[in-house]
C-alpha positions in Angstrom: 90.2 90.7 88.9 88.9 90.5 92.5 90.3 93.3 94.6 91.3 92.2 98.1 92.7 94.3 101.0 96.0 92.4 100.9 96.5 93.3 97.2 95.3 96.9 97.7 97.7 97.5 100.6 100.7 97.1 98.2 99.2 99.4 95.6 100.4 103.0 95.3 96.8 104.3 95.8 96.3 102.3 99.1 95.5 105.5 101.1 92.5 106.2 98.8 91.2 102.7 99.4 91.7 103.0 103.2 89.9 106.3 103.1 87.0 104.6 101.3 86.8 102.0 104.1 86.6 104.8 106.6 83.8 106.5 104.7 81.8 103.2 104.7 82.3 102.7 108.5 81.5 106.4 109.1 78.2 106.0 107.3 77.4 102.9 109.4 78.3 104.8 112.6 76.1 107.8 111.6 73.2 105.4 111.2 73.8 104.0 114.7 74.8 100.5 113.4 77.5 99.7 116.0 77.4 99.4 119.8 80.4 99.5 122.1 82.7 96.4 122.2 81.5 93.7 124.6 83.0 90.3 125.6 82.0 87.5 123.4 80.2 84.4 124.8 79.6 80.9 123.4 75.9 81.7 122.8 76.5 84.8 120.7 75.9 84.9 117.0 79.2 86.4 115.8 79.8 87.1 112.1 83.0 88.0 110.3 83.2 91.1 108.2 83.5 90.8 104.4 84.9 93.7 102.4 84.3 94.2 98.7 86.3 96.7 96.7 85.2 98.3 93.4 87.1 100.8 91.3 84.2 102.8 89.7 85.6 104.0 86.4 82.8 106.3 85.4 82.9 108.6 88.4 86.6 107.9 89.3 85.7 106.7 92.7 87.1 103.9 94.9 84.3 102.1 96.8 84.7 99.8 99.7 81.6 98.0 100.9 81.6 96.3 104.3 79.1 93.5 104.9 78.8 90.6 107.3 79.2 87.0 106.3 75.7 85.8 107.0 76.2 82.5 105.2 75.3 79.2 106.9 78.9 78.0 106.6 79.8 80.1 109.6 77.4 78.2 111.8 76.0 81.3 113.4 72.8 81.8 111.4 69.5 80.9 113.1 66.5 81.3 110.7 63.8 82.9 112.8 61.6 84.0 109.9 61.3 83.5 106.2 63.1 86.1 104.1 61.7 87.4 100.9 63.4 90.3 99.1 61.5 91.5 96.1 63.8 91.9 93.1 62.9 92.8 89.6 64.6 90.6 87.1 66.1 92.0 83.9 63.2 90.9 81.6 60.7 92.6 83.9 62.6 95.8 84.2 63.2 96.0 80.4 59.4 95.6 79.8 58.7 98.2 82.5 61.0 100.8 80.9 59.7 99.9 77.4 56.1 100.4 78.4 57.0 103.7 80.2 58.8 105.0 77.1 55.9 103.9 74.8 53.4 105.7 77.1 55.7 108.8 77.4 55.8 108.4 81.2 58.4 109.7 83.6 60.3 107.1 85.7 62.0 108.3 88.9 64.7 106.4 90.8 66.8 107.0 93.8 69.9 105.6 95.4 70.5 105.2 99.1 74.0 105.1 100.5 73.1 102.2 102.9 69.5 101.2 102.8 70.0 98.3 105.2 71.2 100.7 107.9 67.8 102.5 107.7 65.9 99.3 108.6 65.2 98.0 112.1 67.4 95.3 113.7 67.1 91.6 113.0 65.2 89.3 115.4 68.4 87.4 115.8 70.7 89.8 117.7 74.2 89.5 116.4 77.7 90.7 116.6 80.6 91.3 114.3 84.2 90.2 114.9 86.2 93.4 114.3 88.8 92.9 111.6 92.0 95.0 110.9 90.1 97.6 108.8 87.5 98.0 111.6 90.2 98.1 114.4 92.2 100.8 112.4 89.0 102.8 111.9 88.0 102.5 115.5 91.4 103.8 116.7 91.3 106.7 114.1 88.3 108.0 116.1 90.5 108.4 119.2 88.9 105.5 121.0 90.7 103.1 123.3 91.9 99.9 121.5 89.4 97.0 121.2 90.6 94.4 123.7 91.1 90.8 122.3 87.9 88.7 122.6 85.6 91.6 122.3 82.9 91.8 119.6 80.8 94.7 118.3 77.0 94.5 118.7 75.1 95.3 115.5 72.1 97.4 116.3 70.4 97.7 112.9 70.0 95.6 109.8 73.3 95.0 108.1 73.9 93.8 104.6 74.9 90.2 104.5 72.7 89.0 107.3 70.0 86.7 106.0 67.1 88.6 107.6 68.2 92.1 106.3 66.7 92.0 102.8 63.2 91.4 104.4 63.6 94.3 106.7 
């Protein structure tokens, strides 16, 4: 079942999901991802936000992930460079772990809360259109409301933008 914000708002645990949204946006802010709201122009590349929600059963955690919709259907993407994101497929990773086990080697791994936010910005400067979750979070920080027609500059790589995996 795909979890959506609309469905989750009617759930008894909505406050936990909303808190998870805030945690995600706080992480972005700590990484310097967002600029101050600016007026939008016709020439700006403006993307919508996409939220994905996952109820992690093993660690009893509700996870909200905020990305931008960098698909070509939005008409905002301009390809300025080829993107190549190296990704090990399942067969390769299984062989890797099998060889490491056979050789009695140690394998170390790590997880980064938001690896994209640690990367430099894309060549194509872009903006996000603040949605209800973003607007609520922005207001919770004691900031003045975001006026209609304003967009948020994205100052670092953001998951969802086509250039981000390369960065």
